[in-house]
Each structure stands twice: as C-alpha cells, then as structure tokens.
N, CA, C, O and the ligand as a Tripos MOL2 file, in Angstrom:
@<TRIPOS>MOLECULE
protein
  293   291    74     0     0
PROTEIN
NO_CHARGES

@<TRIPOS>ATOM
      1 N         -23.4490  -18.3920  -45.4110 N.3       1 MET1
      2 CA        -22.3110  -19.1860  -45.0960 C.3       1 MET1
      3 C         -21.1420  -18.2430  -44.4590 C.2       1 MET1
      4 O         -20.4840  -18.5600  -43.4680 O.2       1 MET1
      5 N         -21.0050  -17.1040  -45.1470 N.am      2 ALA2
      6 CA        -20.0380  -16.3060  -44.8320 C.3       2 ALA2
      7 C         -19.9600  -15.5830  -43.3290 C.2       2 ALA2
      8 O         -18.9590  -15.1350  -42.7690 O.2       2 ALA2
      9 N         -21.3810  -15.6190  -42.8460 N.am      3 LYS3
     10 CA        -21.6130  -15.4110  -41.5330 C.3       3 LYS3
     11 C         -21.2360  -16.2940  -40.6250 C.2       3 LYS3
     12 O         -20.7210  -15.9820  -39.5510 O.2       3 LYS3
     13 N         -21.5080  -17.6470  -41.0630 N.am      4 PHE4
     14 CA        -21.1000  -18.7360  -40.1880 C.3       4 PHE4
     15 C         -19.6400  -18.8740  -39.9150 C.2       4 PHE4
     16 O         -19.1420  -19.1880  -38.8340 O.2       4 PHE4
     17 N         -18.9080  -18.5540  -41.2170 N.am      5 LEU5
     18 CA        -17.4390  -18.7320  -40.9750 C.3       5 LEU5
     19 C         -16.8570  -17.4410  -40.3560 C.2       5 LEU5
     20 O         -15.6940  -17.5830  -39.9790 O.2       5 LEU5
     21 N         -17.4800  -16.0080  -40.1300 N.am      6 LEU6
     22 CA        -17.1320  -15.1550  -39.3680 C.3       6 LEU6
     23 C         -17.2660  -15.6760  -37.9080 C.2       6 LEU6
     24 O         -16.3350  -15.5890  -37.1080 O.2       6 LEU6
     25 N         -18.4760  -16.2210  -37.6030 N.am      7 PHE7
     26 CA        -18.7710  -16.7850  -36.2940 C.3       7 PHE7
     27 C         -17.8380  -17.5360  -35.8990 C.2       7 PHE7
     28 O         -17.4180  -17.3030  -34.7660 O.2       7 PHE7
     29 N         -17.2220  -18.6450  -36.6590 N.am      8 VAL8
     30 CA        -16.3850  -19.4910  -36.2820 C.3       8 VAL8
     31 C         -14.9650  -18.9440  -35.9750 C.2       8 VAL8
     32 O         -14.1760  -19.5100  -35.2180 O.2       8 VAL8
     33 N         -14.7190  -17.7880  -36.6360 N.am      9 LEU9
     34 CA        -13.3880  -17.0460  -36.4610 C.3       9 LEU9
     35 C         -13.5170  -16.3130  -35.4470 C.2       9 LEU9
     36 O         -12.4570  -16.0210  -34.8950 O.2       9 LEU9
     37 N         -14.5830  -15.8520  -34.9380 N.am     10 VAL10
     38 CA        -14.6410  -15.0070  -33.8010 C.3      10 VAL10
     39 C         -14.6050  -15.9120  -32.5580 C.2      10 VAL10
     40 O         -14.0370  -15.5230  -31.5380 O.2      10 VAL10
     41 N         -15.1650  -17.0370  -32.6230 N.am     11 LEU11
     42 CA        -15.0110  -18.0020  -31.3470 C.3      11 LEU11
     43 C         -13.6100  -18.4620  -31.3350 C.2      11 LEU11
     44 O         -13.1740  -18.7770  -30.2270 O.2      11 LEU11
     45 N         -12.8630  -18.5570  -32.2890 N.am     12 ALA12
     46 CA        -11.4570  -18.8790  -32.3950 C.3      12 ALA12
     47 C         -10.5060  -18.0080  -31.7650 C.2      12 ALA12
     48 O          -9.5340  -18.3710  -31.1030 O.2      12 ALA12
     49 N         -10.8800  -16.7650  -32.0360 N.am     13 VAL13
     50 CA        -10.0970  -15.5200  -31.3760 C.3      13 VAL13
     51 C         -10.3780  -15.5370  -29.7920 C.2      13 VAL13
     52 O          -9.5420  -15.5000  -28.8890 O.2      13 VAL13
     53 N         -11.7360  -15.6010  -29.7010 N.am     14 VAL14
     54 CA        -12.0730  -15.4690  -28.2330 C.3      14 VAL14
     55 C         -11.5380  -16.6660  -27.5640 C.2      14 VAL14
     56 O         -11.2810  -16.4740  -26.3760 O.2      14 VAL14
     57 N         -11.3060  -17.8300  -27.9990 N.am     15 TYR15
     58 CA        -10.7610  -18.9810  -27.4650 C.3      15 TYR15
     59 C          -9.3330  -18.8640  -27.1270 C.2      15 TYR15
     60 O          -8.8630  -19.2210  -26.0470 O.2      15 TYR15
     61 N          -8.5110  -18.2330  -28.3160 N.am     16 LEU16
     62 CA         -7.2240  -17.9600  -27.9250 C.3      16 LEU16
     63 C          -7.0130  -16.9450  -26.9860 C.2      16 LEU16
     64 O          -6.2680  -17.1300  -26.0230 O.2      16 LEU16
     65 N          -7.6110  -15.8690  -27.1800 N.am     17 LEU17
     66 CA         -7.6610  -14.7850  -25.9180 C.3      17 LEU17
     67 C          -7.6850  -15.3820  -24.4320 C.2      17 LEU17
     68 O          -6.8770  -15.1220  -23.5410 O.2      17 LEU17
     69 N          -8.7010  -16.1720  -24.3650 N.am     18 VAL18
     70 CA         -9.0070  -16.7990  -22.9990 C.3      18 VAL18
     71 C          -7.8050  -17.6390  -22.4830 C.2      18 VAL18
     72 O          -7.2000  -17.5720  -21.4130 O.2      18 VAL18
     73 N          -7.6410  -18.4320  -23.5370 N.am     19 ARG19
     74 CA         -6.3260  -19.2200  -23.0920 C.3      19 ARG19
     75 C          -5.1620  -18.5880  -22.8560 C.2      19 ARG19
     76 O          -4.4280  -19.0380  -21.9760 O.2      19 ARG19
     77 N          -4.7900  -17.4580  -23.5810 N.am     20 ALA20
     78 CA         -3.4990  -16.7610  -23.4540 C.3      20 ALA20
     79 C          -3.5040  -15.9280  -21.9460 C.2      20 ALA20
     80 O          -2.5270  -15.7900  -21.2090 O.2      20 ALA20
     81 N          -4.6140  -15.5200  -21.7600 N.am     21 SER21
     82 CA         -4.9570  -14.7910  -20.3850 C.3      21 SER21
     83 C          -4.8660  -15.6330  -19.0340 C.2      21 SER21
     84 O          -4.6980  -15.1430  -17.9170 O.2      21 SER21
     85 N          -5.0270  -17.1830  -19.3750 N.am     22 LYS22
     86 CA         -5.1600  -18.0800  -18.2800 C.3      22 LYS22
     87 C          -3.7770  -18.4650  -18.2010 C.2      22 LYS22
     88 O          -3.4820  -18.9250  -17.0980 O.2      22 LYS22
     89 N          -2.8230  -18.4150  -19.0500 N.am     23 ARG23
     90 CA         -1.4250  -18.9470  -18.9040 C.3      23 ARG23
     91 C          -0.7680  -18.1580  -17.6450 C.2      23 ARG23
     92 O          -0.6810  -16.9340  -17.5550 O.2      23 ARG23
     93 N          -0.3030  -19.1600  -16.6420 N.am     24 PRO24
     94 CA          0.4140  -18.3240  -15.5400 C.3      24 PRO24
     95 C           1.8230  -17.8060  -16.0300 C.2      24 PRO24
     96 O           2.6020  -18.4700  -16.7130 O.2      24 PRO24
     97 N           1.9980  -16.7200  -15.6470 N.am     25 LYS25
     98 CA          3.2970  -15.9450  -16.0590 C.3      25 LYS25
     99 C           4.4970  -16.2580  -15.0550 C.2      25 LYS25
    100 O           4.4070  -16.1020  -13.8380 O.2      25 LYS25
    101 N           5.5380  -16.6810  -15.6630 N.am     26 PRO26
    102 CA          6.8500  -16.9500  -14.7170 C.3      26 PRO26
    103 C           7.0220  -15.6980  -14.0200 C.2      26 PRO26
    104 O           6.8460  -14.6020  -14.5530 O.2      26 PRO26
    105 N           7.4080  -15.8980  -12.6880 N.am     27 PRO27
    106 CA          7.8730  -14.7190  -12.1570 C.3      27 PRO27
    107 C           9.0830  -13.9410  -12.7150 C.2      27 PRO27
    108 O           9.9310  -14.7180  -13.1530 O.2      27 PRO27
    109 N           9.4050  -12.6860  -12.8290 N.am     28 PRO28
    110 CA         10.5200  -12.1110  -13.2310 C.3      28 PRO28
    111 C          11.6940  -12.4300  -12.2310 C.2      28 PRO28
    112 O          11.5520  -12.2990  -11.0150 O.2      28 PRO28
    113 N          12.8130  -12.8380  -12.7940 N.am     29 PRO29
    114 CA         13.9210  -13.1000  -12.0990 C.3      29 PRO29
    115 C          14.5860  -11.9880  -11.1330 C.2      29 PRO29
    116 O          15.2240  -12.2290  -10.1080 O.2      29 PRO29
    117 N          14.3040  -10.7380  -11.6700 N.am     30 GLU30
    118 CA         14.8150   -9.7240  -10.8230 C.3      30 GLU30
    119 C          13.9070   -9.6390   -9.5370 C.2      30 GLU30
    120 O          14.4600   -9.1520   -8.5500 O.2      30 GLU30
    121 N          12.6500  -10.0230   -9.4070 N.am     31 ALA31
    122 CA         11.8490   -9.6010   -8.3030 C.3      31 ALA31
    123 C          12.3280  -10.6140   -7.3790 C.2      31 ALA31
    124 O          12.6240  -10.1960   -6.2600 O.2      31 ALA31
    125 N          12.4830  -11.9730   -7.6240 N.am     32 LYS32
    126 CA         13.0230  -12.9140   -7.0810 C.3      32 LYS32
    127 C          14.5070  -12.6440   -6.0630 C.2      32 LYS32
    128 O          14.7530  -12.8880   -4.8820 O.2      32 LYS32
    129 N          15.1930  -12.1060   -7.0350 N.am     33 ALA33
    130 CA         16.6940  -11.5340   -6.6140 C.3      33 ALA33
    131 C          16.7400  -10.5210   -5.3820 C.2      33 ALA33
    132 O          17.5070  -10.5240   -4.4190 O.2      33 ALA33
    133 N          15.6430   -9.6140   -5.7090 N.am     34 ALA34
    134 CA         15.4430   -8.5990   -4.7610 C.3      34 ALA34
    135 C          15.0160   -9.1250   -3.2660 C.2      34 ALA34
    136 O          15.4580   -8.8050   -2.1630 O.2      34 ALA34
    137 N          13.9140  -10.1210   -3.6730 N.am     35 GLU35
    138 CA         13.4710  -10.8140   -2.2620 C.3      35 GLU35
    139 C          14.3440  -11.2320   -1.3130 C.2      35 GLU35
    140 O          14.1580  -10.9510   -0.1290 O.2      35 GLU35
    141 N          15.4120  -11.9640   -1.7400 N.am     36 GLU36
    142 CA         16.4610  -12.4700   -1.1300 C.3      36 GLU36
    143 C          17.6900  -11.8070   -1.0990 C.2      36 GLU36
    144 O          18.3000  -11.5390   -2.1340 O.2      36 GLU36
    145 N          18.1280  -11.5020    0.1070 N.am     37 ALA37
    146 CA         19.4700  -10.4420    0.3030 C.3      37 ALA37
    147 C          20.5030  -11.5270    0.0310 C.2      37 ALA37
    148 O          20.3890  -12.6510    0.5190 O.2      37 ALA37
    149 N          21.5420  -11.1600   -0.7790 N.am     38 MET38
    150 CA         22.6630  -11.8600   -1.0460 C.3      38 MET38
    151 C          23.8370  -11.5010   -0.4680 C.2      38 MET38
    152 O          23.9640  -10.2770   -0.4780 O.2      38 MET38
    153 N          24.8160  -12.1210    0.0700 N.am     39 ALA39
    154 CA         26.2170  -11.7890    0.5680 C.3      39 ALA39
    155 C          27.1270  -12.4230   -0.1810 C.2      39 ALA39
    156 O          26.7820  -13.3980   -0.8490 O.2      39 ALA39
    157 N          28.2360  -12.0340   -0.1840 N.am     40 GLN40
    158 CA         29.5740  -12.3450   -0.6990 C.3      40 GLN40
    159 C          30.6640  -13.0440    0.1740 C.2      40 GLN40
    160 O          31.2360  -12.2480    0.9190 O.2      40 GLN40
    161 N          31.0600  -14.2380    0.2590 N.am     41 CYS41
    162 CA         31.8570  -14.7570    1.1070 C.3      41 CYS41
    163 C          33.3510  -13.8730    1.2260 C.2      41 CYS41
    164 O          33.8170  -13.4600    0.1650 O.2      41 CYS41
    165 N          33.8650  -13.6750    2.1090 N.am     42 ALA42
    166 CA         35.0300  -12.7140    2.3380 C.3      42 ALA42
    167 C          36.3200  -13.6600    1.8900 C.2      42 ALA42
    168 O          37.3790  -13.1460    1.5290 O.2      42 ALA42
    169 N          36.1300  -15.0190    1.9500 N.am     43 HIS43
    170 CA         37.2400  -16.0050    1.7180 C.3      43 HIS43
    171 C          37.1780  -16.2480    0.2550 C.2      43 HIS43
    172 O          38.0600  -15.7670   -0.4570 O.2      43 HIS43
    173 N          36.1490  -17.0010   -0.2920 N.am     44 CYS44
    174 CA         35.8890  -17.5940   -1.7590 C.3      44 CYS44
    175 C          35.3910  -16.7110   -2.6850 C.2      44 CYS44
    176 O          35.5990  -16.9100   -3.8820 O.2      44 CYS44
    177 N          34.6010  -15.5190   -2.2030 N.am     45 GLY45
    178 CA         33.9850  -14.6780   -3.1480 C.3      45 GLY45
    179 C          32.5860  -15.1330   -3.5840 C.2      45 GLY45
    180 O          31.8300  -14.3750   -4.1910 O.2      45 GLY45
    181 N          32.2910  -16.2840   -3.2840 N.am     46 VAL46
    182 CA         30.8800  -16.9080   -3.6860 C.3      46 VAL46
    183 C          29.7130  -16.0450   -3.0450 C.2      46 VAL46
    184 O          29.7900  -15.5720   -1.9110 O.2      46 VAL46
    185 N          28.6220  -15.8910   -3.8900 N.am     47 HIS47
    186 CA         27.4590  -15.3390   -3.5320 C.3      47 HIS47
    187 C          26.6840  -16.3960   -3.1110 C.2      47 HIS47
    188 O          26.6230  -17.5050   -3.6420 O.2      47 HIS47
    189 N          25.9570  -15.9190   -1.9090 N.am     48 PHE48
    190 CA         24.9380  -16.9520   -1.1200 C.3      48 PHE48
    191 C          23.9770  -16.0690   -0.5560 C.2      48 PHE48
    192 O          24.1810  -14.8550   -0.5530 O.2      48 PHE48
    193 N          22.7050  -16.6920    0.0340 N.am     49 PRO49
    194 CA         21.9290  -15.9390    0.6050 C.3      49 PRO49
    195 C          22.2720  -15.3900    2.0210 C.2      49 PRO49
    196 O          22.8690  -16.0900    2.8390 O.2      49 PRO49
    197 N          21.8710  -14.1020    2.2870 N.am     50 LEU50
    198 CA         22.6150  -13.5270    3.5830 C.3      50 LEU50
    199 C          22.1570  -14.5010    4.7740 C.2      50 LEU50
    200 O          22.9550  -14.7230    5.6850 O.2      50 LEU50
    201 N          20.8150  -15.1160    4.7760 N.am     51 ASN51
    202 CA         20.5970  -15.9140    6.0270 C.3      51 ASN51
    203 C          21.3320  -17.0660    6.2300 C.2      51 ASN51
    204 O          21.2820  -17.6430    7.3160 O.2      51 ASN51
    205 N          22.0300  -17.4830    5.2860 N.am     52 GLU52
    206 CA         23.0320  -18.6830    5.3600 C.3      52 GLU52
    207 C          24.4940  -18.2820    5.7840 C.2      52 GLU52
    208 O          25.4090  -19.1040    5.8320 O.2      52 GLU52
    209 N          24.6220  -17.0660    6.0620 N.am     53 SER53
    210 CA         25.8600  -16.5260    6.2820 C.3      53 SER53
    211 C          26.5470  -16.7460    7.5590 C.2      53 SER53
    212 O          25.8200  -16.9190    8.5370 O.2      53 SER53
    213 N          27.8040  -16.7710    7.7240 N.am     54 VAL54
    214 CA         28.5660  -16.9260    8.9700 C.3      54 VAL54
    215 C          29.3370  -15.6840    8.9230 C.2      54 VAL54
    216 O          30.1030  -15.4310    7.9930 O.2      54 VAL54
    217 N          29.0950  -14.7330   10.1430 N.am     55 ASP55
    218 CA         29.8350  -13.4590   10.1440 C.3      55 ASP55
    219 C          30.9000  -13.3270   11.2950 C.2      55 ASP55
    220 O          30.8240  -13.8870   12.3880 O.2      55 ASP55
    221 N          31.7750  -12.6010   10.9210 N.am     56 GLU56
    222 CA         32.8080  -12.3890   12.1340 C.3      56 GLU56
    223 C          33.2940  -11.0270   11.8370 C.2      56 GLU56
    224 O          33.8760  -10.7900   10.7780 O.2      56 GLU56
    225 N          33.0740  -10.1070   12.7470 N.am     57 ALA57
    226 CA         33.8020   -8.7800   12.7320 C.3      57 ALA57
    227 C          33.4320   -7.9330   11.4970 C.2      57 ALA57
    228 O          34.2970   -7.2960   10.8960 O.2      57 ALA57
    229 N          32.2110   -7.9340   11.1480 N.am     58 GLY58
    230 CA         31.7690   -7.3780    9.8790 C.3      58 GLY58
    231 C          31.9750   -7.9230    8.4380 C.2      58 GLY58
    232 O          31.6530   -7.3490    7.3980 O.2      58 GLY58
    233 N          32.6090   -9.2110    8.5740 N.am     59 ARG59
    234 CA         32.9320   -9.8680    7.3850 C.3      59 ARG59
    235 C          31.9800  -11.0190    7.2430 C.2      59 ARG59
    236 O          31.7420  -11.6740    8.2580 O.2      59 ARG59
    237 N          31.4090  -11.3460    6.1180 N.am     60 VAL60
    238 CA         30.5140  -12.4810    6.0170 C.3      60 VAL60
    239 C          31.2240  -13.7870    5.2750 C.2      60 VAL60
    240 O          31.9570  -13.7340    4.2880 O.2      60 VAL60
    241 N          30.9030  -14.7190    5.8490 N.am     61 PHE61
    242 CA         31.4310  -16.0290    5.0720 C.3      61 PHE61
    243 C          30.4120  -17.0700    4.6580 C.2      61 PHE61
    244 O          29.3100  -17.1460    5.2010 O.2      61 PHE61
    245 N          30.8290  -17.9140    3.6270 N.am     62 CYS62
    246 CA         29.5430  -18.7520    3.3870 C.3      62 CYS62
    247 C          29.5800  -20.1010    4.1860 C.2      62 CYS62
    248 O          28.6650  -20.9160    4.0690 O.2      62 CYS62
    249 N          30.7670  -20.3350    5.0820 N.am     63 SER63
    250 CA         30.4620  -21.4810    5.6250 C.3      63 SER63
    251 C          31.4090  -21.3300    6.9370 C.2      63 SER63
    252 O          32.2540  -20.4350    6.9110 O.2      63 SER63
    253 N          31.3160  -22.0900    7.9830 N.am     64 GLU64
    254 CA         31.9960  -22.0380    9.1050 C.3      64 GLU64
    255 C          33.5110  -22.2590    8.8550 C.2      64 GLU64
    256 O          34.3530  -21.6720    9.5340 O.2      64 GLU64
    257 N          33.8340  -23.1280    7.8570 N.am     65 ALA65
    258 CA         35.3200  -23.6550    7.4500 C.3      65 ALA65
    259 C          35.8360  -22.4790    6.6800 C.2      65 ALA65
    260 O          37.0610  -22.3770    6.7450 O.2      65 ALA65
    261 N          35.2290  -21.5640    5.9690 N.am     66 HIS66
    262 CA         35.8390  -20.3740    5.5620 C.3      66 HIS66
    263 C          35.8110  -19.1700    6.5560 C.2      66 HIS66
    264 O          36.5410  -18.1940    6.3850 O.2      66 HIS66
    265 N          35.0240  -19.2660    7.4990 N.am     67 ARG67
    266 CA         35.2820  -18.1580    8.6330 C.3      67 ARG67
    267 C          36.5340  -18.5540    9.2540 C.2      67 ARG67
    268 O          37.3420  -17.6660    9.5290 O.2      67 ARG67
    269 N          36.8580  -20.0090    9.5640 N.am     68 ARG68
    270 CA         38.1320  -20.0090   10.2240 C.3      68 ARG68
    271 C          39.2910  -19.7950    9.4720 C.2      68 ARG68
    272 O          40.3290  -19.3830    9.9880 O.2      68 ARG68
    273 N          39.1520  -20.1000    8.0480 N.am     69 LEU69
    274 CA         40.1480  -19.7690    7.1760 C.3      69 LEU69
    275 C          40.3840  -18.2660    6.9230 C.2      69 LEU69
    276 O          41.3870  -17.8730    6.3270 O.2      69 LEU69
    277 N          39.3840  -17.3970    7.4170 N.am     70 GLY70
    278 CA         39.5770  -15.9450    7.2310 C.3      70 GLY70
    279 C          39.5330  -15.4230    5.6990 C.2      70 GLY70
    280 O          39.4010  -16.0930    4.6750 O.2      70 GLY70
    281 N          39.6830  -14.0380    5.8500 N.am     71 VAL71
    282 CA         39.7280  -13.3740    4.6040 C.3      71 VAL71
    283 C          40.9830  -13.7080    3.5510 C.2      71 VAL71
    284 O          42.1430  -13.6570    3.9600 O.2      71 VAL71
    285 N          40.6930  -14.0290    2.2630 N.am     72 LYS72
    286 CA         41.6810  -14.6400    1.4760 C.3      72 LYS72
    287 C          42.5050  -13.2080    1.0240 C.2      72 LYS72
    288 O          41.8820  -12.1970    0.6990 O.2      72 LYS72
    289 N          43.6850  -13.2610    1.0460 N.am     73 LYS73
    290 CA         44.7340  -12.1770    0.7020 C.3      73 LYS73
    291 C          45.0430  -12.2680   -0.5460 C.2      73 LYS73
    292 O          45.8670  -11.4960   -1.0360 O.2      73 LYS73
    293 ZN         33.5530  -19.2050    1.2070 Zn       74 ZN74
@<TRIPOS>BOND
     1     1     2 1
     2     2     3 1
     3     3     4 2
     4     3     5 am
     5     5     6 1
     6     6     7 1
     7     7     8 2
     8     7     9 am
     9     9    10 1
    10    10    11 1
    11    11    12 2
    12    11    13 am
    13    13    14 1
    14    14    15 1
    15    15    16 2
    16    15    17 am
    17    17    18 1
    18    18    19 1
    19    19    20 2
    20    19    21 am
    21    21    22 1
    22    22    23 1
    23    23    24 2
    24    23    25 am
    25    25    26 1
    26    26    27 1
    27    27    28 2
    28    27    29 am
    29    29    30 1
    30    30    31 1
    31    31    32 2
    32    31    33 am
    33    33    34 1
    34    34    35 1
    35    35    36 2
    36    35    37 am
    37    37    38 1
    38    38    39 1
    39    39    40 2
    40    39    41 am
    41    41    42 1
    42    42    43 1
    43    43    44 2
    44    43    45 am
    45    45    46 1
    46    46    47 1
    47    47    48 2
    48    47    49 am
    49    49    50 1
    50    50    51 1
    51    51    52 2
    52    51    53 am
    53    53    54 1
    54    54    55 1
    55    55    56 2
    56    55    57 am
    57    57    58 1
    58    58    59 1
    59    59    60 2
    60    59    61 am
    61    61    62 1
    62    62    63 1
    63    63    64 2
    64    63    65 am
    65    65    66 1
    66    66    67 1
    67    67    68 2
    68    67    69 am
    69    69    70 1
    70    70    71 1
    71    71    72 2
    72    71    73 am
    73    73    74 1
    74    74    75 1
    75    75    76 2
    76    75    77 am
    77    77    78 1
    78    78    79 1
    79    79    80 2
    80    79    81 am
    81    81    82 1
    82    82    83 1
    83    83    84 2
    84    83    85 am
    85    85    86 1
    86    86    87 1
    87    87    88 2
    88    87    89 am
    89    89    90 1
    90    90    91 1
    91    91    92 2
    92    91    93 am
    93    93    94 1
    94    94    95 1
    95    95    96 2
    96    95    97 am
    97    97    98 1
    98    98    99 1
    99    99   100 2
   100    99   101 am
   101   101   102 1
   102   102   103 1
   103   103   104 2
   104   103   105 am
   105   105   106 1
   106   106   107 1
   107   107   108 2
   108   107   109 am
   109   109   110 1
   110   110   111 1
   111   111   112 2
   112   111   113 am
   113   113   114 1
   114   114   115 1
   115   115   116 2
   116   115   117 am
   117   117   118 1
   118   118   119 1
   119   119   120 2
   120   119   121 am
   121   121   122 1
   122   122   123 1
   123   123   124 2
   124   123   125 am
   125   125   126 1
   126   126   127 1
   127   127   128 2
   128   127   129 am
   129   129   130 1
   130   130   131 1
   131   131   132 2
   132   131   133 am
   133   133   134 1
   134   134   135 1
   135   135   136 2
   136   135   137 am
   137   137   138 1
   138   138   139 1
   139   139   140 2
   140   139   141 am
   141   141   142 1
   142   142   143 1
   143   143   144 2
   144   143   145 am
   145   145   146 1
   146   146   147 1
   147   147   148 2
   148   147   149 am
   149   149   150 1
   150   150   151 1
   151   151   152 2
   152   151   153 am
   153   153   154 1
   154   154   155 1
   155   155   156 2
   156   155   157 am
   157   157   158 1
   158   158   159 1
   159   159   160 2
   160   159   161 am
   161   161   162 1
   162   162   163 1
   163   163   164 2
   164   163   165 am
   165   165   166 1
   166   166   167 1
   167   167   168 2
   168   167   169 am
   169   169   170 1
   170   170   171 1
   171   171   172 2
   172   171   173 am
   173   173   174 1
   174   174   175 1
   175   175   176 2
   176   175   177 am
   177   177   178 1
   178   178   179 1
   179   179   180 2
   180   179   181 am
   181   181   182 1
   182   182   183 1
   183   183   184 2
   184   183   185 am
   185   185   186 1
   186   186   187 1
   187   187   188 2
   188   187   189 am
   189   189   190 1
   190   190   191 1
   191   191   192 2
   192   191   193 am
   193   193   194 1
   194   194   195 1
   195   195   196 2
   196   195   197 am
   197   197   198 1
   198   198   199 1
   199   199   200 2
   200   199   201 am
   201   201   202 1
   202   202   203 1
   203   203   204 2
   204   203   205 am
   205   205   206 1
   206   206   207 1
   207   207   208 2
   208   207   209 am
   209   209   210 1
   210   210   211 1
   211   211   212 2
   212   211   213 am
   213   213   214 1
   214   214   215 1
   215   215   216 2
   216   215   217 am
   217   217   218 1
   218   218   219 1
   219   219   220 2
   220   219   221 am
   221   221   222 1
   222   222   223 1
   223   223   224 2
   224   223   225 am
   225   225   226 1
   226   226   227 1
   227   227   228 2
   228   227   229 am
   229   229   230 1
   230   230   231 1
   231   231   232 2
   232   231   233 am
   233   233   234 1
   234   234   235 1
   235   235   236 2
   236   235   237 am
   237   237   238 1
   238   238   239 1
   239   239   240 2
   240   239   241 am
   241   241   242 1
   242   242   243 1
   243   243   244 2
   244   243   245 am
   245   245   246 1
   246   246   247 1
   247   247   248 2
   248   247   249 am
   249   249   250 1
   250   250   251 1
   251   251   252 2
   252   251   253 am
   253   253   254 1
   254   254   255 1
   255   255   256 2
   256   255   257 am
   257   257   258 1
   258   258   259 1
   259   259   260 2
   260   259   261 am
   261   261   262 1
   262   262   263 1
   263   263   264 2
   264   263   265 am
   265   265   266 1
   266   266   267 1
   267   267   268 2
   268   267   269 am
   269   269   270 1
   270   270   271 1
   271   271   272 2
   272   271   273 am
   273   273   274 1
   274   274   275 1
   275   275   276 2
   276   275   277 am
   277   277   278 1
   278   278   279 1
   279   279   280 2
   280   279   281 am
   281   281   282 1
   282   282   283 1
   283   283   284 2
   284   283   285 am
   285   285   286 1
   286   286   287 1
   287   287   288 2
   288   287   289 am
   289   289   290 1
   290   290   291 1
   291   291   292 2
@<TRIPOS>SUBSTRUCTURE
     1 MET1         2 RESIDUE 1 A MET
     2 ALA2         6 RESIDUE 1 A ALA
     3 LYS3        10 RESIDUE 1 A LYS
     4 PHE4        14 RESIDUE 1 A PHE
     5 LEU5        18 RESIDUE 1 A LEU
     6 LEU6        22 RESIDUE 1 A LEU
     7 PHE7        26 RESIDUE 1 A PHE
     8 VAL8        30 RESIDUE 1 A VAL
     9 LEU9        34 RESIDUE 1 A LEU
    10 VAL10       38 RESIDUE 1 A VAL
    11 LEU11       42 RESIDUE 1 A LEU
    12 ALA12       46 RESIDUE 1 A ALA
    13 VAL13       50 RESIDUE 1 A VAL
    14 VAL14       54 RESIDUE 1 A VAL
    15 TYR15       58 RESIDUE 1 A TYR
    16 LEU16       62 RESIDUE 1 A LEU
    17 LEU17       66 RESIDUE 1 A LEU
    18 VAL18       70 RESIDUE 1 A VAL
    19 ARG19       74 RESIDUE 1 A ARG
    20 ALA20       78 RESIDUE 1 A ALA
    21 SER21       82 RESIDUE 1 A SER
    22 LYS22       86 RESIDUE 1 A LYS
    23 ARG23       90 RESIDUE 1 A ARG
    24 PRO24       94 RESIDUE 1 A PRO
    25 LYS25       98 RESIDUE 1 A LYS
    26 PRO26      102 RESIDUE 1 A PRO
    27 PRO27      106 RESIDUE 1 A PRO
    28 PRO28      110 RESIDUE 1 A PRO
    29 PRO29      114 RESIDUE 1 A PRO
    30 GLU30      118 RESIDUE 1 A GLU
    31 ALA31      122 RESIDUE 1 A ALA
    32 LYS32      126 RESIDUE 1 A LYS
    33 ALA33      130 RESIDUE 1 A ALA
    34 ALA34      134 RESIDUE 1 A ALA
    35 GLU35      138 RESIDUE 1 A GLU
    36 GLU36      142 RESIDUE 1 A GLU
    37 ALA37      146 RESIDUE 1 A ALA
    38 MET38      150 RESIDUE 1 A MET
    39 ALA39      154 RESIDUE 1 A ALA
    40 GLN40      158 RESIDUE 1 A GLN
    41 CYS41      162 RESIDUE 1 A CYS
    42 ALA42      166 RESIDUE 1 A ALA
    43 HIS43      170 RESIDUE 1 A HIS
    44 CYS44      174 RESIDUE 1 A CYS
    45 GLY45      178 RESIDUE 1 A GLY
    46 VAL46      182 RESIDUE 1 A VAL
    47 HIS47      186 RESIDUE 1 A HIS
    48 PHE48      190 RESIDUE 1 A PHE
    49 PRO49      194 RESIDUE 1 A PRO
    50 LEU50      198 RESIDUE 1 A LEU
    51 ASN51      202 RESIDUE 1 A ASN
    52 GLU52      206 RESIDUE 1 A GLU
    53 SER53      210 RESIDUE 1 A SER
    54 VAL54      214 RESIDUE 1 A VAL
    55 ASP55      218 RESIDUE 1 A ASP
    56 GLU56      222 RESIDUE 1 A GLU
    57 ALA57      226 RESIDUE 1 A ALA
    58 GLY58      230 RESIDUE 1 A GLY
    59 ARG59      234 RESIDUE 1 A ARG
    60 VAL60      238 RESIDUE 1 A VAL
    61 PHE61      242 RESIDUE 1 A PHE
    62 CYS62      246 RESIDUE 1 A CYS
    63 SER63      250 RESIDUE 1 A SER
    64 GLU64      254 RESIDUE 1 A GLU
    65 ALA65      258 RESIDUE 1 A ALA
    66 HIS66      262 RESIDUE 1 A HIS
    67 ARG67      266 RESIDUE 1 A ARG
    68 ARG68      270 RESIDUE 1 A ARG
    69 LEU69      274 RESIDUE 1 A LEU
    70 GLY70      278 RESIDUE 1 A GLY
    71 VAL71      282 RESIDUE 1 A VAL
    72 LYS72      286 RESIDUE 1 A LYS
    73 LYS73      290 RESIDUE 1 A LYS
    74 ZN74       293 GROUP 0 **** ****
C-alpha cells in the first residue's frame, strides 16, 4: 500500500512539473521596451514610439500639431 501511495505521489509531482514547464512565460517588459525606440516630444514632453515621430531641425514631436507649435519654452 505504501508503494502505491509513493507511486501516486511521484505521478502527481511529474504532472505538476510538466504543467509548470508548459505554461507560457510572459515576455519581460524590459525586452519589449528595448525593441521599440522611444522619443520624447519637444513640445509636450510625452514619450511615444520613434517611428510615429514628426521631426524638424533635430527636434522630435508627437504630432504635426505640436511640430507647428514648436518647442515649449
Ligand atoms: Zn507633443
């Protein structure tokens, strides 16, 4: 009887290990941030993806409207 209980216990441990290893891991947030280059709007200071930027004379803006408004003083 003790051997049977040990066998069930081993099966339960194996099942839990297999289930834990199959669980998809969420990607670390640092890795995602590194993939996407960010820029800061020279007008409002908001951070946004660099590929959405509107730039003028070395300054980047979050939108065409803020490019027209220029650098906030
Ligand atoms: Zn802006």
